[in-house]
C-alpha positions in Angstrom: -18.2 20.0 -17.2 -15.0 20.2 -19.4 -12.0 18.1 -18.4 -9.0 19.9 -16.8 -6.1 19.1 -14.4 -6.9 18.8 -10.7 -4.1 17.9 -8.3 -5.0 16.8 -4.8 -3.3 15.2 -1.9 -4.3 12.5 0.6 -2.5 9.6 2.4 0.9 11.0 1.6 0.3 10.9 -2.2 -0.3 13.4 -5.0 -3.3 12.5 -7.2 -3.9 14.1 -10.6 -7.3 13.9 -12.2 -8.8 15.2 -15.4 -12.1 15.7 -13.5 -12.7 17.5 -10.1 -11.9 15.5 -7.0 -13.9 17.0 -4.1 -13.0 14.2 -1.7 -9.3 15.0 -1.4 -7.6 18.3 -0.5 -6.2 20.6 -3.1 -2.4 20.2 -3.4 -0.1 23.1 -3.3 2.0 23.8 -6.4 5.4 23.0 -5.0 6.9 20.9 -7.7 6.4 17.5 -6.1 5.9 14.5 -8.4 2.5 13.0 -9.1 2.0 9.5 -7.6 -1.4 8.5 -9.0 -2.9 9.5 -12.3 -6.7 9.4 -12.6 -8.5 9.5 -16.0 -12.1 9.3 -17.0 -12.6 7.0 -20.0 -15.4 6.4 -22.5 -14.6 2.7 -22.4 -12.3 0.7 -20.1 -9.6 -1.6 -21.5 -10.4 -5.3 -21.5 -8.9 -7.3 -18.7 -8.8 -11.0 -18.2 -7.7 -13.6 -15.7 -9.1 -11.8 -12.6 -10.2 -13.2 -9.3 -13.8 -12.3 -8.2 -13.8 -10.3 -5.0 -17.0 -8.8 -3.7 -18.1 -6.2 -6.3 -14.9 -6.4 -8.4 -12.0 -8.4 -9.6 -8.3 -8.6 -8.6 -5.7 -8.9 -11.4 -1.9 -9.4 -11.4 -1.6 -5.7 -12.2 -4.4 -4.2 -10.2 -8.2 -4.3 -9.6 -11.5 -3.5 -11.2 -14.3 -2.3 -8.9 -17.9 -1.4 -9.6 -20.3 0.6 -7.4 -23.2 3.0 -7.9 -23.0 3.0 -11.7 -19.2 3.6 -11.7 -16.6 1.1 -12.9 -13.0 1.8 -11.8 -9.8 0.2 -12.9 -6.6 0.5 -10.8 -3.2 -0.4 -12.2 -0.2 -1.1 -10.1 -1.0 1.5 -7.4 -0.2 4.3 -9.9 -3.0 4.7 -12.4 -6.8 4.8 -12.1 -9.3 4.7 -15.1 -13.0 5.1 -14.5 -16.3 5.3 -16.4 -19.7 6.5 -15.1 -22.7 8.2 -16.5 -24.3 11.4 -15.3 -21.5 12.6 -12.9 -19.4 15.7 -12.8 -16.7 14.6 -10.4 -14.7 11.5 -9.6 -16.9 8.9 -7.7 -16.6 8.6 -4.0 -15.8 4.9 -4.3 -12.6 6.0 -6.1 -11.5 7.8 -2.9 -12.6 5.0 -0.5 -12.3 1.4 -1.6 -10.2 2.1 -4.7 -7.9 4.4 -2.7 -7.5 1.7 -0.1 -6.5 -0.7 -2.9 -3.9 1.8 -4.2 -2.5 2.2 -0.7 -2.3 -1.5 0.0 -0.7 -2.1 -3.4 2.0 0.4 -2.3 2.6 -1.5 0.9 0.5 0.6 3.3 -2.1 -0.7 5.8 -5.7 0.6 5.3 -8.0 0.6 8.4 -11.7 1.2 8.7 -11.9 4.1 11.2 -11.7 7.8 11.8 -8.7 9.3 13.5 -8.4 12.6 15.5 -5.2 13.9 17.0 -4.7 15.6 20.4 -1.2 17.0 21.3 0.3 15.2 18.4 -1.1 11.7 19.1 -4.1 10.1 17.4 -7.0 8.2 18.7 -8.5 5.9 16.0 -12.3 5.4 16.4 -13.5 2.2 14.8 -16.6 0.0 14.7 -19.2 -1.4 12.4 -21.0 0.8 9.8 -23.5 3.0 11.6 -21.7 2.7 15.0 -21.1 6.5 15.0 -17.4 6.7 14.1 -17.7 10.0 12.1 -20.1 11.6 14.5 -17.7 10.9 17.4 -14.7 12.1 15.4 -16.5 15.4 14.7 -17.3 15.7 18.4 -13.6 15.1 19.2 -12.6 17.9 16.8 -15.1 20.2 18.5 -13.3 19.5 21.7 -10.0 20.7 20.3 -8.7 17.8 18.2 -7.5 17.9 14.7 -8.7 15.5 12.0 -6.3 12.9 10.8 -8.6 10.9 8.6 -12.3 10.0 8.2 -13.5 6.4 7.6 -10.4 5.3 5.8 -7.2 5.6 8.0 -3.8 4.3 6.9 -0.9 2.9 8.8 2.7 3.2 7.6 4.3 -0.2 7.3 6.3 -1.0 10.4 9.6 -2.7 9.6 11.6 -1.5 12.6 9.2 -1.9 15.5 9.0 1.8 16.2 5.9 3.9 17.0 2.9 3.2 14.8 2.2 6.1 12.4 -1.0 7.1 10.7 -0.9 9.0 7.4 -3.3 12.0 7.2 -6.2 11.2 4.8 -9.3 12.9 3.4 -9.8 16.5 4.7 -13.5 16.3 5.5 -15.9 14.2 7.7 -19.0 12.8 6.1 -21.8 13.0 8.6 -25.4 11.7 8.8 -28.0 14.3 9.8 -29.2 12.0 12.7 -27.9 8.9 14.3 -29.8 6.0 12.8 -30.3 7.6 9.4 -30.2 5.2 6.4 -26.5 4.7 5.5 -27.5 5.3 1.8 -29.0 8.7 2.5 -26.9 11.7 1.4 -24.4 12.9 4.0 -23.1 16.4 4.7 -19.4 17.3 4.7 -17.8 18.9 7.7 -14.4 20.6 7.1 -12.7 20.6 10.5 -9.2 21.7 11.5 -6.7 19.2 10.3 -3.2 18.0 11.1 -0.4 18.8 8.7 -1.2 16.6 5.7 2.5 16.0 5.1 3.3 14.7 8.6 2.4 11.2 9.8 0.9 11.2 13.3 1.7 8.6 16.0 -1.3 6.3 16.8 -1.8 6.1 20.6 -5.1 4.3 21.0 -7.8 2.3 19.2 -11.3 3.1 20.5 -13.8 0.4 19.4 -17.5 1.3 19.3 -19.1 -1.9 20.5 -20.8 -3.3 23.6 -18.5 -6.3 24.1 -15.2 -5.8 25.9 -11.8 -6.5 24.4 -9.6 -9.2 25.9 -6.2 -8.1 27.3 -3.9 -10.8 26.0 -1.7 -10.0 23.0 -3.6 -12.4 20.7 -6.9 -10.7 21.5 -5.5 -7.3 20.9 -3.9 -8.3 17.6 -7.2 -9.9 16.5 -9.1 -6.8 17.4 -6.9 -4.5 15.4 -6.8 -6.9 12.5 -10.6 -6.8 12.6 -10.4 -3.2 11.6 -8.7 -3.8 8.3 -10.5 -1.9 5.5 -12.3 -4.2 3.0 -10.7 -7.3 4.5 -11.7 -9.6 1.6 -9.8 -7.5 -0.8 -6.8 -7.1 1.6 -6.6 -10.9 2.0 -5.5 -11.2 -1.7 -3.6 -7.9 -2.2 0.2 -7.8 -2.5 2.1 -7.2 0.7 -0.1 -9.2 3.0 2.8 -10.5 5.2 4.0 -7.0 5.9 0.4 -5.9 6.7 0.1 -8.7 9.2 3.4 -7.9 10.8 2.5 -4.2 11.0 -0.8 -5.0 12.7 0.9 -7.3 15.2 3.6 -4.8 16.1 1.0 -1.9 16.3 -1.2 -3.9 18.6 1.6 -4.3 21.1 2.3 -0.5 21.2 -1.1 1.2 21.4 -3.9 1.3 23.9 -7.3 -0.3 23.5 -10.7 0.7 24.8 -14.4 0.3 24.0 -17.4 2.5 24.2 -21.0 1.6 23.3 -22.0 2.2 19.7 -24.3 5.1 18.8 -27.3 2.7 18.7 -26.7 1.8 22.4 -26.2 5.4 23.5 -28.9 7.4 21.7 -29.7 9.6 24.7 -26.0 10.5 25.2 -24.9 13.8 23.5 -21.9 13.5 21.2 -20.0 16.0 23.3 -20.4 13.8 26.3 -19.2 10.8 24.4 -16.2 12.8 23.1 -15.3 13.8 26.7 -15.4 10.1 27.7 -13.2 9.2 24.8 -10.6 11.9 25.7 -10.6 10.7 29.3 -9.8 7.2 28.0 -7.0 8.5 25.9 -5.5 10.5 28.8 -5.7 7.5 31.1 -3.8 5.4 28.6 -1.1 8.1 28.1 -0.5 8.4 31.9 0.4 4.7 32.1 
């Protein structure tokens, strides 16, 4: 496929790539500046002095990350270079882990969860991989919600103590065909109704898919929200850590918390039933 120019939007940013980016939404041609340039390269530039983090390295000016045959360089939250064989679009890892690195570098707070909005307020569904986050998010959309983000959700930094705000993310939900499918199996994309991609949405509640309850004291709530940080080993060393910690602390004092069993503990419960339960928890919190 020949290279071109593909402008997309997600997480409040404009991303321009020379190869198709099916993971983000097409951006309207309204004259706004490009925030992140994405380029496919034959060979990546040499980099030295990096700190090993999981499948990559952290440098003073960015990161290098490798997954599924792709190697991706991020520079200063503004530029991404990548190499990969046998692909005709930007790799998914670029719009997941590497996007989270870009956002953290820019001072935002990446969280591992899917968010759906009702009446202008979002519920963030979190939990371990395979807990059923995306399946529940899709069921919430089918109950009248609007997608804010799937899998990677992002908080604006909170410097004033105001309402916590999520930035709309990717436009699609990646779904397994059946609960319990191998996480490495191909997923289908659902394209649900979305919130306005240019308007942050107040976060009202964290719904954690796990069997254990959450403590009610402020330290337990803060620890619970901090446990949802996206790629925590990377975020521990990324710039802006003190602001991320402060934002998590302030957010934990201003939102509701609830739990539901993960999908593995509720295999006989229909997604629509679980969505109705989640909506009831959100309404209960909003009436307080």
